[in-house]
C-alpha positions in Angstrom: 26.1 52.9 23.9 26.6 50.3 26.5 23.8 48.0 25.0 25.5 48.6 21.7 28.9 47.8 23.0 27.6 44.6 24.8 25.5 43.4 21.8 26.7 44.8 18.3 25.3 41.8 16.5 21.6 42.2 17.6 21.8 46.0 17.2 23.3 45.6 13.7 20.7 43.1 12.5 17.9 45.4 13.7 19.5 48.4 11.8 20.0 46.1 8.8 16.3 45.0 8.8 15.3 48.6 9.1 17.5 49.9 6.4 16.7 47.2 3.9 12.9 47.8 4.4 13.5 51.3 2.7 13.9 49.8 -0.7 13.0 46.1 -0.7 13.0 43.6 -3.5 9.9 42.2 -4.9 9.3 38.8 -3.6 8.5 37.4 -7.2 9.9 38.9 -10.4 8.8 38.2 -14.1 12.2 37.2 -15.6 10.8 38.2 -19.3 9.7 41.7 -18.3 11.4 42.5 -15.1 8.2 43.5 -13.5 6.1 42.2 -10.3 3.5 39.9 -11.6 -0.2 40.8 -10.6 -1.6 37.3 -11.0 0.8 35.4 -9.1 2.4 35.5 -5.7 4.2 33.2 -3.2 2.4 31.9 -0.3 4.6 31.1 2.8 3.5 28.5 5.3 3.0 29.7 8.9 6.0 27.7 10.1 8.2 29.3 7.3 7.3 32.7 8.7 7.4 32.0 12.3 11.0 30.6 11.8 11.9 33.3 9.1 15.6 33.9 10.3 16.1 30.1 9.5 13.9 29.7 6.5 15.6 32.8 4.8 19.0 31.8 5.6 18.4 28.6 4.2 17.1 29.8 1.0 20.0 32.2 0.7 22.2 29.5 0.9 20.4 27.5 -1.8 20.3 30.5 -4.2 24.0 31.0 -4.5 25.8 30.5 -7.9 28.7 28.4 -7.6 31.6 31.0 -7.7 29.7 33.2 -5.1 29.1 30.2 -2.7 32.7 29.3 -2.8 33.8 32.8 -1.8 31.3 33.1 0.9 31.8 30.0 2.6 35.6 30.5 2.5 35.2 34.1 4.1 32.6 33.4 6.4 34.5 30.2 7.8 37.6 32.3 8.4 35.7 35.2 10.0 33.7 33.1 12.1 36.6 30.9 13.4 38.8 34.1 14.0 36.1 35.8 16.0 35.5 32.7 18.2 39.4 32.4 18.8 39.4 36.3 19.6 36.7 36.1 22.1 38.0 32.9 23.7 41.5 34.3 24.1 40.3 37.6 25.5 38.3 35.7 28.2 41.7 33.8 29.1 39.9 30.7 28.3 41.9 27.3 28.3 43.5 26.0 25.3 40.7 23.4 24.7 38.0 26.2 24.9 39.8 28.1 22.5 40.0 25.4 19.9 36.2 24.5 20.5 35.2 28.3 20.2 37.2 28.7 17.0 35.4 25.7 15.6 31.9 26.4 16.5 31.1 29.0 14.3 32.3 27.2 11.0 30.8 24.0 12.2 27.4 25.8 12.5 27.9 27.1 9.1 28.5 23.7 7.6 25.4 22.2 9.5 23.3 25.2 7.8 24.7 24.1 4.3 23.9 20.7 5.0 20.3 21.6 6.1 19.8 23.9 3.1 20.4 20.6 0.9 18.9 17.8 2.7 16.5 19.1 5.5 12.9 18.8 4.8 11.3 22.0 5.7 8.4 24.5 4.8 8.8 26.2 1.4 7.1 29.0 -0.4 4.3 28.0 -2.7 3.3 29.8 -6.0 -0.3 30.7 -6.0 -1.9 32.2 -9.1 -5.2 33.8 -10.2 -8.0 31.5 -11.6 -7.4 30.8 -15.3 -3.9 32.3 -15.4 -2.4 29.2 -16.8 -0.7 25.9 -15.5 2.3 26.0 -13.2 4.9 23.7 -14.8 8.6 22.8 -14.7 10.6 22.0 -17.9 13.6 20.6 -16.2 13.9 18.1 -13.3 15.6 14.7 -12.5 15.0 11.4 -10.5 17.7 9.0 -9.3 17.7 7.6 -12.8 20.1 10.5 -13.7 23.8 9.8 -12.8 23.8 12.8 -10.4 20.2 12.4 -9.1 20.0 11.8 -5.3 19.7 8.2 -4.2 16.1 7.2 -3.8 15.0 10.2 -5.5 12.0 8.4 -7.2 9.3 9.8 -9.5 7.1 10.0 -6.3 9.5 12.0 -4.5 9.9 14.4 -7.4 6.2 14.9 -7.8 5.6 15.7 -4.2 8.5 18.1 -4.2 7.0 19.9 -7.1 3.3 19.9 -5.7 4.6 21.6 -2.4 5.7 24.3 -4.2 2.7 24.9 -6.3 3.6 23.1 -9.5 0.9 21.4 -11.5 3.1 19.4 -13.8 6.7 18.7 -14.7 8.6 17.1 -17.4 10.8 14.4 -16.3 14.2 15.0 -17.9 16.7 12.5 -16.8 20.2 12.4 -18.3 20.3 10.4 -21.3 17.3 8.2 -20.1 13.8 8.7 -21.7 10.9 8.9 -19.4 7.9 8.1 -21.5 5.2 9.0 -19.0 3.8 5.6 -19.2 4.2 4.5 -15.6 3.5 7.2 -13.0 3.4 6.0 -9.6 -0.3 5.8 -8.0 -1.7 9.0 -6.5 0.9 11.2 -8.0 -0.1 14.8 -7.0 0.9 16.4 -10.5 1.2 15.4 -14.0 4.6 13.7 -14.8 5.3 14.6 -18.6 7.7 12.7 -20.9 11.2 13.9 -21.9 14.8 13.6 -21.5 18.0 15.8 -21.2 20.6 14.6 -23.9 24.3 15.3 -23.2 26.0 16.1 -26.6 28.9 18.1 -27.8 29.6 20.5 -25.1 25.8 21.1 -24.4 22.8 19.7 -22.8 19.5 19.6 -24.6 16.1 19.2 -23.2 13.9 17.0 -25.4 10.3 17.3 -24.1 7.5 15.4 -25.3 7.1 11.6 -26.5 10.7 11.1 -28.1 12.7 8.1 -28.4 16.3 7.2 -27.9 19.2 8.5 -30.0 22.6 7.7 -30.8 24.4 10.3 -29.0 27.9 9.9 -30.9 26.1 11.3 -33.8 26.1 14.5 -32.1 29.6 14.9 -30.7 33.0 16.0 -31.5 32.1 19.2 -33.3 29.4 22.1 -32.8 28.1 21.7 -36.4 27.4 17.9 -35.8 25.7 18.7 -32.3 23.5 21.1 -33.9 21.9 18.3 -35.9 20.1 17.1 -32.6 17.3 19.7 -33.0 16.1 18.4 -36.4 16.2 14.7 -35.0 14.3 15.8 -31.9 11.8 17.7 -34.2 11.5 14.6 -36.2 10.2 12.8 -33.3 7.5 15.3 -32.5 9.3 16.6 -29.6 10.5 20.3 -28.7 14.1 20.9 -27.9 15.3 23.6 -25.5 19.0 24.5 -25.0 19.9 24.1 -21.2 22.0 26.4 -19.0 24.7 27.0 -18.3 26.3 25.2 -21.3 25.0 27.3 -24.1 26.1 30.5 -22.6 29.5 29.1 -21.3 30.3 27.2 -24.5 28.1 28.3 -27.3 27.2 32.1 -27.0 28.8 33.0 -30.3 26.7 30.0 -31.9 23.3 31.0 -30.7 22.1 32.1 -34.2 23.2 28.7 -35.6 21.0 27.2 -32.9 18.0 29.0 -34.2 19.0 28.1 -37.8 19.2 24.5 -36.9 15.8 24.3 -35.4 16.1 24.8 -31.7 12.7 25.5 -30.1 13.6 27.4 -27.0 16.0 28.3 -24.4 16.4 28.4 -20.5 16.6 31.8 -19.2 16.8 30.9 -15.5 18.0 27.6 -13.9 18.3 27.0 -10.4 21.5 24.9 -10.3 24.5 26.7 -8.7 26.5 26.6 -12.0 23.6 28.0 -14.0 22.7 30.9 -11.3 25.7 32.8 -12.7 24.0 33.7 -15.9 24.0 37.4 -16.0 21.2 39.8 -17.0 22.9 40.9 -20.1 23.0 37.5 -21.3 19.3 36.9 -20.3 18.3 40.1 -22.3 20.6 39.1 -25.3 18.6 35.6 -25.5 15.2 37.1 -24.9 15.6 39.3 -27.8 16.9 36.5 -30.0 13.9 34.3 -28.8 11.5 37.1 -29.3 12.7 37.8 -32.8 12.1 34.1 -33.8 9.1 33.2 -31.6 10.9 30.7 -29.6 10.0 29.4 -26.3 11.9 30.8 -23.1 11.9 28.8 -19.9 12.7 28.7 -16.3 14.0 25.4 -14.6 14.4 24.0 -11.3 16.9 21.4 -12.5 16.3 19.5 -9.3 18.1 16.5 -8.7 16.8 15.7 -5.3 19.4 18.0 -3.3 17.6 21.1 -2.6 14.3 21.7 -0.7 13.4 25.0 -2.4 13.1 26.3 -6.0 13.8 29.8 -7.5 11.6 29.6 -10.6 8.2 28.8 -11.8 6.5 28.7 -15.4 3.1 29.6 -16.0 2.1 28.3 -19.4 -0.7 27.5 -21.7 -0.9 24.7 -24.0 0.1 25.3 -27.4 0.1 23.2 -30.8 2.9 21.0 -29.5 2.7 20.7 -25.7 3.0 24.0 -23.3 4.3 26.7 -25.5 2.8 30.2 -24.4 5.0 30.8 -21.3 5.8 33.2 -18.5 8.7 32.7 -16.2 8.5 33.7 -12.6 11.7 33.8 -10.4 12.9 34.8 -6.9 14.9 37.9 -7.2 17.8 36.9 -4.9 18.5 33.9 -7.8 18.2 36.4 -10.8 20.9 38.8 -9.5 23.5 36.0 -9.0 25.2 36.6 -12.2 25.3 40.5 -11.9 27.5 40.6 -8.8 31.3 39.8 -8.7 31.8 36.4 -6.8 34.2 38.1 -4.1 31.5 40.4 -3.0 29.1 37.4 -2.0 29.9 37.4 1.7 28.4 41.0 1.9 25.9 41.1 -0.9 24.1 37.7 -0.4 23.0 38.7 3.3 22.1 42.3 2.0 20.2 40.9 -1.0 18.4 38.4 1.4 17.4 41.2 3.6 16.1 43.1 0.9 13.9 40.3 -0.2 12.1 40.1 2.9 8.4 40.4 3.1 6.9 42.4 6.1 5.8 39.4 7.8 9.2 37.7 7.5 10.8 41.1 8.7 8.5 41.2 11.9 9.6 37.5 12.5 13.2 38.5 12.5 12.8 41.6 14.6 10.8 39.4 17.1 13.5 36.7 17.4 16.4 39.4 17.7 14.4 41.1 20.5 13.9 37.9 22.3 17.6 36.9 22.1 18.6 40.3 22.8 16.4 40.4 26.2 17.6 37.0 27.0 21.3 37.9 26.7 21.0 41.4 28.3 18.8 40.4 31.3 20.7 41.5 34.4 21.9 38.3 36.5 24.0 37.5 39.4 27.7 37.7 39.3 29.3 34.7 37.8 26.0 33.1 36.8 25.7 32.3 32.9 22.8 33.0 30.6 20.4 30.5 30.6 16.4 29.8 29.8 15.9 29.4 33.9 17.2 32.8 34.3 14.8 34.4 31.7 11.9 32.4 33.4 12.6 33.1 36.7 12.9 36.8 35.8 9.6 36.7 34.1 7.5 34.9 36.4 9.2 36.0 39.5 6.7 36.9 42.4 7.5 39.7 44.8 8.5 38.8 48.3 6.1 39.4 51.1 7.4 41.2 54.0 7.0 39.2 57.1 5.9 40.6 60.7 7.6 39.4 63.7 5.4 37.8 66.4 7.6 38.7 69.1 7.6 41.7 71.3 10.6 43.6 71.2 12.4 44.0 74.4 
């Protein structure tokens, strides 16, 4: 009981790691069938597993939908700030120390968010059985897009995809056609031609060798916007409706999308706004696509701001590019649209712990145990915890009892 009272966070983490191991989530899910794929898995680098507490936390921050991210950040900032202030006041700390302790927790959280967006780090890589298909991304951006990361070149985009197991990606910058004619030297994957058109309340991927269009021709109304599908088809390209726009703005028009000639729909998109797509909506779109033999895809929607993706496509070539498609996704990303945003401060950590593999769980338990031993190690009164204390205790040599060389009188 004394250990629980002195170190509640460490004991709570151990219990959480053990409880969530009872009914874990699969590391990878087929977004179409909901099953665990038998011919694909995620390969985690050694450093990723070694520092699993950091790796998993950064992934969990990356896979937030926008609404859930706002709720989680606000609540965690308030809780961490309040906890630091209460601890400082209870220790009769100075005013400066109270302010510093209050700010410390939110500052660490802010640094984690920045790290999730910008810090290069090991990431899981999709590996598939031989002959299973080509791992491909249908939606990605460079700095040619207005919201692309500055300096995010074709080479950067290709390297980012290669690290995560992709063999090809369509380059679909906003309203800027990539024709595939100038790939950088020694590109590790295939960069395929495409573009993402912004038209009336909708973004449309045009993949394949397509030409520029006059976007005003497809503005102002839904009926005019629907004409873009025929135009893309006449150029020999495939058209895919992007998330979140078709669900936010046109969910009652999806049958009209089909009649107008859309070739497919995104069913997973890793952008924060698109991660809010609910599973009910996904099932509705899958039913619609199956009934009309349409393509369904997952999209990283990478703009250079994140280090890890939540989705991969395993595709086979069809008559017009890659058409036969399976979509694999991280379950933590798939469930974002099924939980109310205000639950995020609790449900995101819970889902993250349920998603851990046994190797990651073992890494967590090891780090918790190391820190617990470090914090719980007995030390002299008034002496603060430190690596020196731990080292001296581990490597301390027993004292030898000396013998006096004097004859007692």
